[in-house]
C-alpha positions as CSV (number, residue, x, y, z in Angstrom):
1,M,0.1,-0.2,0.0
2,T,1.3,3.4,-0.9
3,A,1.1,6.5,1.2
4,P,-1.3,9.2,-0.1
5,L,0.4,12.0,-1.8
6,R,0.4,15.1,0.2
7,S,-0.3,18.4,-1.6
8,I,2.4,20.8,-1.8
9,S,1.9,24.5,-1.4
10,E,3.3,27.2,-3.6
11,T,5.3,28.2,-0.5
12,T,6.8,24.7,-0.1
13,L,7.7,24.8,-3.8
14,R,9.1,28.2,-3.7
15,G,11.2,27.2,-0.6
16,Q,12.5,23.9,-2.1
17,R,13.5,25.7,-5.5
18,L,15.3,28.2,-3.3
19,M,17.2,25.5,-1.3
20,D,18.2,23.7,-4.4
21,T,19.5,26.9,-6.1
22,L,21.8,27.2,-3.0
23,E,22.8,23.5,-3.3
24,P,21.4,21.0,-5.7
25,G,19.4,18.2,-3.8
26,L,19.5,20.5,-0.6
27,S,15.6,20.4,-0.2
28,V,15.5,16.6,-0.2
29,R,18.4,16.0,2.1
30,V,17.1,18.7,4.7
31,G,13.5,17.4,4.2
32,D,14.4,13.8,5.0
33,R,16.5,14.6,7.9
34,L,13.9,16.8,9.4
35,S,10.7,14.9,8.7
36,E,12.0,11.8,10.2
37,L,12.1,13.8,13.5
38,D,8.7,15.7,12.9
39,P,7.0,16.6,9.8
40,G,6.2,20.1,11.1
41,L,10.0,20.8,11.5
42,E,10.5,20.2,7.6
43,R,7.7,22.6,7.0
44,L,9.0,25.3,9.2
45,V,12.4,25.3,7.5
46,T,11.3,24.8,3.9
47,D,8.2,27.0,4.1
48,Y,8.9,29.6,6.6
49,A,12.6,30.2,6.3
50,F,13.1,29.5,2.6
51,G,9.7,30.1,1.1
52,D,8.4,33.0,3.1
53,V,11.5,34.9,4.4
54,L,14.4,34.1,2.1
55,S,12.2,34.4,-1.0
56,R,10.9,37.9,-0.5
57,P,11.4,39.9,-3.4
58,G,13.3,42.8,-1.6
59,L,16.7,41.5,-2.0
60,D,18.3,39.1,-4.5
61,I,19.5,35.7,-3.4
62,K,23.3,36.7,-3.7
63,T,22.7,39.6,-1.4
64,R,20.7,37.5,1.1
65,E,23.5,34.8,1.1
66,M,26.2,37.6,2.0
67,L,24.0,38.7,4.7
68,T,23.3,35.3,6.0
69,V,26.9,34.5,6.1
70,A,27.8,37.7,7.9
71,A,25.2,37.0,10.4
72,L,26.1,33.3,11.0
73,T,29.8,34.4,11.3
74,A,29.0,37.0,13.9
75,M,26.7,34.4,15.8
76,G,29.6,32.1,15.9
77,N,27.6,29.1,17.3
78,A,26.2,27.6,14.0
79,P,29.2,26.0,12.1
80,G,27.0,23.7,10.0
81,Q,24.6,26.3,8.9
82,L,27.6,28.8,8.2
83,E,29.4,26.3,5.9
84,L,26.1,25.4,4.2
85,H,25.5,29.2,3.5
86,M,29.1,29.8,2.5
87,R,28.6,26.9,-0.1
88,G,25.3,28.5,-1.2
89,A,26.9,31.9,-1.5
90,L,29.6,30.6,-4.0
91,N,26.8,28.7,-5.8
92,V,24.9,31.9,-6.4
93,G,27.9,34.0,-7.6
94,V,29.6,35.4,-4.7
95,T,33.3,35.2,-5.3
96,R,35.9,33.5,-2.9
97,A,37.4,36.9,-2.2
98,K,34.1,38.6,-1.3
99,L,33.1,35.8,0.9
100,L,36.5,36.1,3.0
101,E,36.0,39.8,3.0
102,I,32.6,39.3,4.8
103,V,34.2,37.1,7.4
104,I,37.1,39.6,8.1
105,Q,34.6,42.4,8.4
106,M,32.9,40.5,11.2
107,A,36.2,40.7,13.4
108,L,35.1,44.4,13.8
109,Y,31.6,43.9,14.7
110,A,31.5,40.3,16.3
111,G,35.3,40.0,17.6
112,L,38.3,38.1,16.6
113,P,37.0,34.7,17.8
114,A,33.9,34.9,15.6
115,C,36.0,36.0,12.6
116,M,38.5,33.1,13.2
117,N,35.6,30.4,13.5
118,G,34.5,32.1,10.1
119,V,37.8,31.5,8.7
120,T,37.9,27.8,9.7
121,A,34.6,27.4,8.0
122,Y,35.8,29.3,4.9
123,R,38.8,26.9,4.7
124,A,36.7,23.9,5.0
125,V,34.3,25.1,2.4
126,L,37.0,25.9,-0.1
127,A,39.0,22.7,0.5
128,A,35.8,20.7,-0.1
129,A,35.0,22.7,-3.2
130,D,38.6,22.2,-4.5
131,Q,38.4,18.4,-3.8
132,N,35.1,18.0,-5.6
133,K,36.6,19.8,-8.8
């Protein structure tokens, strides 16, 4: 017996498209990992974060990813999300040099420890990207 197909809202589709723009297959990987814990958690991330907030028309995705990298660097406590959004930033056209400048600028506003954590994430993201070439 197959499970009934659940209808997918336009918000969910918009969120999934944006996630997959940042990194191909991201929506499925995140959706699978979150829905096994709670289906509402998948919707929260896909619909709210990506479908409602990050898809708003006021800023383009490249600018949003630069801002997200800055915020996550400044927070200093979300290394997995920082690396994800650094990869996403590179995938939507942010250059390696600009990505590093974002991290360096956070030393001024968030402190050197946050900047150094950002540098660690930056190095990991570039190493993985270079290895996958």
